[in-house]
N, C-alpha and C positions, 0 to 999 in steps of 0.2 A: 737903194742908194745908201742907206744907213750901213749895211753890211760892207759895202765897198769902202766907206770911210773908216770903219773899224779895221779892216784889213790893211789899209794904207797906214793908219795910225800905229798898228802893231809892227809893220815893216819899219817905220821911221824909228820907233823906240828900239827895236832890235839893232838897227844900224847905229844909232846914237850910243847905245851901251857897248857895242863892239868896238867903238873907237873912243876910248877915254881921252886921249890926247893925240898929238901928232905921232907919237911912237906906236900907235895902233896896238895897244895891249888888247889881246883877244883872250878871253878866258871863258870857260864854262865850268861845270861841276868838277871836271877832272883834267881838262886840257888848258894850258896856258901858253900862249905864244906871244912873246914880246920881241919885236923887231930890233929894239935898242939893245937887248941883251944877246942878240944873235952874235955868235963868234964865226970866225972864218972856217972852223971845222964843223959847225952845226949844219945839219940838214933836217928839214921838216918834210916827212913823207906821208903821202896819203895813197893808200893802195886799195884797189877794188877788185873783187872777183865777180863778174857779171855773167850769169848763166843764161846767155841770150840764145842758146841753142837747146833750151829746155833740158830734158833728161839726157841729152847727148853732150852736154858740157857747156863751156863758155870760154871766156878769156880774162886776162888780167890787164888792168890799166894802172899806171903809176904816175902820180904828180909829186914832183920834188921841188922844194924851195931851198935855195942856198945863196950865200953872199959871195959876190965876186967883186973884188976891189971895194968901191964905195956904193955899189947898188946890188939889188937882189935880182935873182933870176928864177923863173918858174919853168919847169919843163913838164911835158906830158908824153909818156911812152905808152903805146897800146900794142899788145900782143894781138895779132889778127884773130878775130873771132871766126869760128866755124870755117871749114874749108869752102873755097869758092865764094868768098864774101865779095859781092859786087862793089860795095863802097870802097874797099881797099883796091880792087882791081882797077876801078876807074879813077882812082886818086881823089875821091870825095873826102875820105878820111885818110889822114897821114898816120904813120906808125910813130913818128917822133916830131914834137913841136917844142919850140923854145921862145921865151919872151921876157922882156923886162918886167919886173914886178911893180907895176904902177900903183899909185894911191887907190885908184878904183879897184884894181885887182886885190889889193890888200883888204878892202872892205868886203869883196865877194868871198874871199877865203874866211874872213871873220864870221860871216853869215853862215857859211857851211859848218864851221866849228860849233856854232850855237845849235844848229840843226842836228849835228852829230851827237851832241850831248843830250838831246831830247830823246827820251825813251820811245821806242816803237810800241804802239799799243797792240797787244796780242789779238789775233783774229781767230775765228772759228775754223779756219782752213789754212793749208799750206800749199805752196806752189811746187811744181817740178822744176822751177827755175829760181831758186833762192839766191840771194846776193849777200856777199860778205865784204866787210870794209875794215881797214886798219889805219890807224894814225900812229906813226913812229916818230918819236921826238926825244932826244937826249936819253936814250936807253930805255924809254918807257914805251909800252905798247898798249893802245886803246883799241878795242874790238867792238864792232857792231855787226849784227846779223839780222837779216830780214827774210823769214821763211816764206813770206808772200811774194817776194820779188817786186813789191810796189814802191819801195823807198828809192827814188831816182835822183837824190840830191847830188850824188857824185857825177852823174851824167850832166846834170844841170850845171855843176861847177866847171867841168872840163869844157862844156860848150861856151859858157860865159867867158872863161879865161882865154880861150883861143878862137873866139868868134871872128869871122871875117868882116872887115870894115867896108 
């Protein structure tokens, strides 16, 4: 019970620091995203290479945030993974999704940025399915690599942003 309370407290603290005020200033060691400073030409991009086909390859996914008129838009583009992927054939996963960037979605992105800035602890092993992540914002590129293939925060982010209600 005590462990669960500690985890909940850590989550609340993370969310509280991710939103300093209503402008949702999100920053970590190296990445800072302030929605109030966003201009019409800014695009915040999160890209992932997910080696879900093991040593046979994988696919790319892209999340983009941009401003359109007075509100923000978030999109998700997925390259189809592996040939004959049943999720895509049955329409369970779409190759493109688009939504308004709500207050809740901004919080979810803030948590992802904090997780992105956390260093992955090295393991004694590597996987034949490593993952690679990029954040691109205002001509700066931030890179994260997971040789174990265990860091699944990007997948959690895309599932949370575009979950079905």
